N, C-alpha and C positions, 0 to 999 in steps of 0.2 A: 738680492741675487738669487738666480735659479739654482735649482739642484743639478749637480754634474755627476758624471760617472765617477766610480770609485777611485780611479787612478788620476782624476783631474788635478788635484792638488799637487801630486808628485809631477805630473806633466807640465802644469804651470810653472812650478819653480824651476825645473830643468830647461824649459824652453824660453822663458822670459828671462830668467836670471837678473842680474843686476843691470843688464843692458837696456831695460825699459820693456815697453809693450811689443808683443811678437809681431805686430803688423809692420814694423819697420819705418813708420812714418817720422817718429821722433824718438831717437834713442834715449833722450833724457826723460821722456814721459813714462811714468808707471802705467801698468795695466788699468788700475782704477781711475786714473785720470785721462785715459785714452779710450780704447775699445770697451773697457769695463763699463763705462758710463752708458754706452749704447746697449751693451747686454742686459744691463739692469734697469734701464729707463726708456720706456717707449717713446717719450717726448724727445729725449736726447737722440734716439735712433732716427727718429723722423726728420731731424734737422740736418743729418749727415749728407754731404756730397756723395754722388754715386761712386766715386773712387774710395771714399772712406766706408761706404756700406761693403765693399768688397774686401777692404782690409779688416773690417770687423768680422766679416764672415770667416775670412782666414783664421783669425784670432780665436774665433768660437771653436773651430776644429782644433787648435792648439790646446785650448784650456778645457775642452770637453763640454762645451755648451751647445748640444744638439738642438735645444729649443730655440736658440737664437737663429739657427739655420732655418727653421720652419718659419718663425715669425718674420724674418727677412727675405721670404720668398713670396713673390707676387701671386695673387689668387688665379691670375691667367696662365701661370706657368704649368707646363705639363707635369713637372715634379710635384707641384703643390696638390695637384689632383690625385696623385697617388697617395693611397691611405698609409703607405709604408714610408713616408718621408722621414718622419721622426726616427723610425727603426734604422733606415738606411743611413742617416747621419750618425747615429750611434755606433753603427758597425764601421763606418769609415773612421771615426774617431778611434776605435779599438785597433783598426788594421793598418792605419797610416799615421806616420809621424811627420808633420809638416814642420820645416826648418825655417824657411825664409819667404818673404813676399816682396816682389818687385812690380809696381805698377809702371808701365811703359808709356801708356797714353789713355787719356780719357777724354770724352766729349759728351755734352749734354745739349739736346735740343728737341723742342717740341714734345715734351713729356716722355722721351726716351734717351737712354744714355749708353754709351759703349764704354768699357774698360778693358784694355789689353793689358795682360799681366803675365808674370811667370811666378811660379811658387815651387821651391825645392822641397822634396820629400823623400822618405824612405818607407818602406813596408815593414811591417812587424814591429819589433822593439827598437827600431832605428839603427839596426847594425848592418842592413843591407846596403846595396849600391845606391848612392844618391841619383835622383832622377828630377827632371824638371818638367812640370806641367806648364805649357804655354797655351793660353786661351784668350778669347775675345767674349767677354760677358755682355749681355744686354739687360738693362734694367728699365723699369718704367715707374712712373709716379703711382703711388697707391691713391685711389679715389677718396679714401676716407681720411687718411693721415697726411697726404701730400708728400710723403717721404719716398726715397727710391727704394725699390725692391727688386731682387733678382728675378729674372724671367727664364733665361737660359744662357748657355756659353757653347761657343764652337771652339774645338781643339784646333790650335794652329799647326799644321804639318811642317816637315823640315823645310819645305820650299816657300812657306809663308813668311811674310815680314812681321816681326812683333809690332811694328809701327802701323800696320794696316788695321784701320778701324772701319774699313768699308762694310758693305752688306753682304758681299760673297763669302762663302766659307772657303776654306783652304781646300785644295784638291786632296780627296781621300779622307777629309775630316769626318769623324763619327757623327752620329745623330746628336745634335746639340741638347736635346731633351734628356739625355742620359748623364750629362755632365754634373758631378757633385758640388762643385763650389759655386 
């Protein structure tokens, strides 16, 4: 297992609890048998479907595993090119408390995949107003491992459909290279 921030054990227990892994895929699966395998084993991570990579990235934010955010980011990602990616992930872990993840649609074709999802979060220590992040993430196969890795994401605006997995960004969507998940 990789080192995590000081609050990760507390965060992990509070957010996973007895209900299983934070990714929400299987309520009966413990973290160690679900996303924890991908976080601690590069071979397990490379075998994941695109949707499961996004679930594992969400869970990495929950448990404080900023290194997984870096390792699951494609080398062609604008985020990956930034020297501060690890610091950015660590800061997000400290500032944002993610609560739930819901995959709405995913598709894989010709070395690219799209995953449309919602993630509920609060800022600070989790006492603020619950907000929902709705995005369409793009992933590509990694040339070395063959596994899916995050490239970028487009925030879906209020007028966008969560089932929209097309190539066009929602009206008014921010620069996809700046999206953290």
